[in-house]
KERO-388700 format. One line per 3 residues: number of its first residue (from 1); their letters; for each residue x, y, z of C-alpha. Coordinates in steps of 0.1 Angstrom, whole numbers, plus 5000, padded with zeros to 4 digits. Layout:
<recs>
NUM) A) X,Y,Z | ...
</recs>
This chain:
<recs>
1) MTE) 7359,8300,0335 | 7392,8303,0352 | 7391,8340,0354
4) REL) 7359,8337,0367 | 7370,8315,0401 | 7395,8335,0412
7) DAA) 7372,8368,0411 | 7347,8351,0427 | 7366,8338,0456
10) GVT) 7381,8374,0460 | 7413,8367,0449 | 7433,8397,0433
13) DPA) 7473,8389,0435 | 7483,8377,0407 | 7512,8359,0406
16) LRE) 7485,8335,0435 | 7462,8340,0406 | 7488,8326,0381
19) AYR) 7492,8295,0418 | 7456,8288,0416 | 7458,8285,0383
22) HCR) 7485,8262,0378 | 7466,8239,0407 | 7436,8242,0387
25) RLN) 7455,8226,0359 | 7469,8200,0378 | 7438,8184,0386
28) ARH) 7420,8188,0348 | 7453,8165,0336 | 7452,8143,0371
31) GRT) 7414,8138,0382 | 7397,8143,0359 | 7365,8123,0378
34) YFL) 7364,8147,0410 | 7378,8179,0387 | 7345,8177,0374
37) ATR) 7323,8167,0402 | 7338,8201,0413 | 7323,8221,0389
40) LLP) 7295,8217,0403 | 7302,8237,0434 | 7295,8268,0434
43) VER) 7326,8293,0422 | 7339,8306,0443 | 7355,8276,0462
46) RPA) 7368,8261,0439 | 7403,8273,0437 | 7402,8260,0473
49) VHA) 7392,8224,0458 | 7418,8228,0431 | 7450,8242,0459
52) LYG) 7441,8213,0480 | 7438,8184,0451 | 7471,8203,0429
55) FAR) 7487,8198,0459 | 7483,8165,0466 | 7485,8152,0428
58) WAD) 7514,8174,0430 | 7532,8154,0460 | 7523,8119,0446
61) DIV) 7540,8129,0413 | 7573,8131,0431 | 7564,8095,0449
64) DAL) 7552,8078,0414 | 7561,8101,0384 | 7597,8105,0391
67) GTG) 7595,8066,0400 | 7613,8049,0364 | 7639,8084,0365
70) ADS) 7649,8087,0402 | 7662,8065,0430 | 7641,8070,0463
73) ARR) 7671,8089,0476 | 7667,8114,0445 | 7627,8115,0452
76) DAE) 7629,8119,0494 | 7647,8142,0486 | 7621,8158,0467
79) LAA) 7596,8151,0488 | 7617,8168,0523 | 7620,8201,0503
82) LER) 7581,8202,0495 | 7572,8199,0530 | 7604,8230,0539
85) ELE) 7585,8250,0514 | 7548,8238,0530 | 7562,8246,0566
88) QGL) 7566,8278,0549 | 7548,8287,0532 | 7523,8276,0560
91) RDG) 7540,8298,0581 | 7542,8334,0562 | 7518,8321,0532
94) ESA) 7545,8329,0507 | 7565,8300,0487 | 7582,8302,0449
97) EPV) 7567,8266,0448 | 7531,8273,0426 | 7510,8249,0445
100) VRA) 7524,8255,0476 | 7513,8297,0479 | 7477,8281,0465
103) LAD) 7474,8259,0494 | 7487,8280,0518 | 7458,8307,0510
106) TAR) 7437,8279,0509 | 7447,8268,0547 | 7444,8306,0555
109) RYR) 7406,8315,0542 | 7388,8284,0558 | 7413,8275,0586
112) IDH) 7424,8239,0576 | 7444,8225,0604 | 7479,8230,0595
115) AHF) 7484,8186,0606 | 7461,8174,0580 | 7492,8184,0558
118) ADF) 7522,8173,0583 | 7497,8133,0578 | 7497,8133,0545
121) MAA) 7534,8142,0539 | 7541,8116,0563 | 7527,8092,0539
124) MRS) 7537,8104,0509 | 7580,8095,0524 | 7560,8059,0543
127) DLV) 7552,8056,0502 | 7589,8054,0492 | 7599,8025,0514
130) VTD) 7567,8005,0522 | 7557,7982,0495 | 7528,7960,0511
133) YAD) 7505,7961,0538 | 7499,7928,0564 | 7462,7936,0572
136) YAA) 7440,7959,0566 | 7448,7979,0598 | 7483,7991,0591
139) LRR) 7467,8001,0553 | 7437,8018,0574 | 7471,8041,0593
142) YMH) 7486,8049,0556 | 7455,8065,0549 | 7444,8083,0574
145) GSA) 7476,8107,0562 | 7471,8095,0519 | 7430,8094,0519
148) AVI) 7413,8102,0556 | 7431,8136,0557 | 7420,8150,0525
151) GLQ) 7387,8144,0531 | 7388,8162,0564 | 7414,8194,0549
154) MLP) 7381,8192,0527 | 7353,8204,0555 | 7357,8236,0556
157) VLG) 7355,8242,0513 | 7323,8230,0518 | 7307,8231,0550
160) TVT) 7283,8217,0569 | 7249,8225,0586 | 7259,8202,0614
163) DRE) 7296,8206,0640 | 7325,8195,0622 | 7337,8173,0644
166) TAA) 7302,8155,0639 | 7310,8154,0598 | 7342,8148,0602
169) PHA) 7345,8105,0603 | 7321,8103,0575 | 7342,8130,0556
172) AAL) 7368,8113,0565 | 7357,8078,0552 | 7350,8096,0518
175) GVA) 7382,8099,0518 | 7399,8065,0526 | 7363,8048,0503
178) FQL) 7376,8066,0468 | 7418,8058,0474 | 7399,8016,0483
181) TNF) 7385,8021,0447 | 7420,8038,0430 | 7440,8006,0446
184) LRD) 7409,7977,0433 | 7412,7996,0398 | 7454,8004,0394
187) VGE) 7462,7970,0412 | 7480,7962,0379 | 7498,7995,0377
190) DLD) 7504,7996,0414 | 7520,7962,0409 | 7543,7973,0381
193) RGR) 7557,8003,0403 | 7568,7980,0429 | 7532,7982,0456
196) VYL) 7502,7957,0465 | 7480,7979,0483 | 7462,7947,0490
199) PAD) 7463,7938,0524 | 7479,7902,0529 | 7457,7889,0550
202) LLA) 7435,7893,0523 | 7450,7879,0496 | 7467,7853,0513
205) AHG) 7428,7841,0528 | 7420,7836,0488 | 7456,7813,0485
208) VDR) 7469,7845,0466 | 7504,7865,0469 | 7525,7890,0453
211) ERL) 7544,7860,0434 | 7511,7855,0419 | 7500,7889,0409
214) RWS) 7533,7888,0394 | 7524,7859,0372 | 7486,7867,0364
217) RDT) 7503,7906,0351 | 7530,7891,0330 | 7512,7863,0315
220) GRR) 7479,7881,0308 | 7464,7849,0319 | 7436,7845,0350
223) DPR) 7428,7833,0382 | 7402,7824,0401 | 7415,7826,0438
226) ITS) 7429,7859,0420 | 7391,7870,0413 | 7381,7860,0445
229) ALR) 7404,7882,0470 | 7392,7916,0438 | 7357,7900,0448
232) AFE) 7363,7903,0484 | 7382,7935,0482 | 7355,7954,0468
235) RLT) 7332,7946,0496 | 7349,7957,0523 | 7354,7990,0495
238) RGV) 7314,7993,0498 | 7315,7989,0530 | 7331,8019,0538
241) YRQ) 7311,8039,0514 | 7288,8032,0536 | 7302,8048,0569
244) AVP) 7311,8077,0543 | 7271,8085,0534 | 7255,8096,0564
247) GLA) 7281,8126,0557 | 7263,8140,0524 | 7233,8151,0539
250) MLE) 7257,8173,0566 | 7272,8187,0545 | 7258,8224,0536
253) PVS) 7233,8226,0506 | 7253,8234,0478 | 7287,8214,0481
256) RPC) 7259,8179,0482 | 7257,8178,0447 | 7295,8185,0438
259) IRT) 7301,8153,0463 | 7273,8130,0454 | 7285,8131,0415
262) AFV) 7319,8120,0430 | 7304,8094,0457 | 7280,8084,0423
265) LYG) 7310,8082,0397 | 7330,8064,0418 | 7313,8042,0433
268) GIL) 7305,8030,0396 | 7341,8026,0393 | 7330,7996,0420
271) DAV) 7308,7980,0396 | 7328,7984,0363 | 7355,7967,0384
274) AED) 7329,7941,0390 | 7314,7944,0350 | 7347,7939,0337
277) GYA) 7354,7908,0355 | 7376,7917,0381 | 7404,7918,0345
280) VLH) 7425,7954,0370 | 7455,7930,0367 | 7452,7936,0322
283) RRS) 7436,7964,0318 | 7416,7999,0342 | 7379,7993,0343
286) VVP) 7363,8024,0336 | 7327,8039,0338 | 7306,8042,0305
289) RRR) 7305,8078,0286 | 7263,8070,0291 | 7267,8061,0327
292) RAV) 7288,8095,0338 | 7261,8119,0318 | 7235,8099,0336
295) VAA) 7254,8110,0368 | 7261,8147,0350 | 7222,8159,0347
298) DGL) 7211,8143,0380 | 7236,8163,0397 | 7232,8191,0373
301) ARV) 7195,8192,0384 | 7208,8194,0426 | 7226,8222,0420
304) AAA) 7198,8246,0403 | 7180,8232,0431 | 7197,8244,0460
307) RLR) 7213,8272,0443 | 7172,8276,0443 | 7168,8270,0482
310) ARP) 7200,8295,0490 | 7192,8329,0468 | 7167,8338,0494
313) AAA) 7187,8336,0527 | 7221,8348,0509 | 7240,8327,0532
316) REP) 7273,8334,0542 | 7302,8310,0537 | 7330,8301,0567
319) GGV) 7356,8318,0546 | 7337,8349,0541 | 7328,8346,0503
322) PLT) 7291,8355,0498 | 7270,8319,0477 | 7274,8330,0441
325) GAG) 7256,8298,0431 | 7274,8270,0404 | 7278,8289,0372
328) PVG) 7265,8280,0342 | 7246,8249,0338 | 7237,8230,0309
331) PRM) 7239,8205,0282 | 7272,8215,0277 | 7287,8207,0310
334) VEE) 7269,8172,0308 | 7295,8162,0284 | 7326,8175,0299
337) VA) 7315,8156,0329 | 7302,8126,0313
</recs>
């Protein structure tokens, strides 16, 4: 499938093709839900999504995966080196770093605002020194760079039926909603990395602080005050999903099944957390396989319908690539998405 995607996207340079393959592998390994939702996009748009998310994963790995083997100075140096590569790649399209080379090509093809990448890197640097957030306003400032700009980067690739400025706030909200979902699911893992993303004032309103979370994580014991705080964070997150909803209809029809599937699957993580009794300090909640399969089947049906509607129009994508549909669909793909 990788070669077909690259052929459809018009990527012919061998080194550039390998850079996109590298990004795709990063996505497949780290972002299972969104990687599989990306399979619902028209085939020629998938490499761009892999480049955007592959770069984000690479930077995030520098911050997190090296956390146990490198001090903050080493990680800061790694991020600084990546940022220099990024600036050069966006300037002249060349880089020895595969994720940067693919990202620069995607940014050029889809005319993505370079400021979004600068904001993202600023958020990654923040993660090296900031370990908690006093309130939701402070968290939102961080998430502008870590999550909202991801939605904004995606908009030119997905395409819109309205002007991009109208769709942008909803795309940003969806990026934030996805990250808030991850924060709730990963409370225990983040705590082990020394970070608490749940706002301190929200926790305090329920009689919880970092020490109380650490106690629960270390002992495996539950506390109703923690459950109450986690439930409040879930409600906050669902409110951000509601802000994102109008943007789904603003996307090009051929892109909607992908984003809607990701929307439903990520929202399903919130359901799984609630059904698991908010035990996120002790285990990771997952969406049941059968539920994922139902969502995938619905997404495939929507892809087929969108493909039929788009075919007579012979519409062309913003980067000048013809729409060729979402590729083959069927039971095998439902199994993969599940």
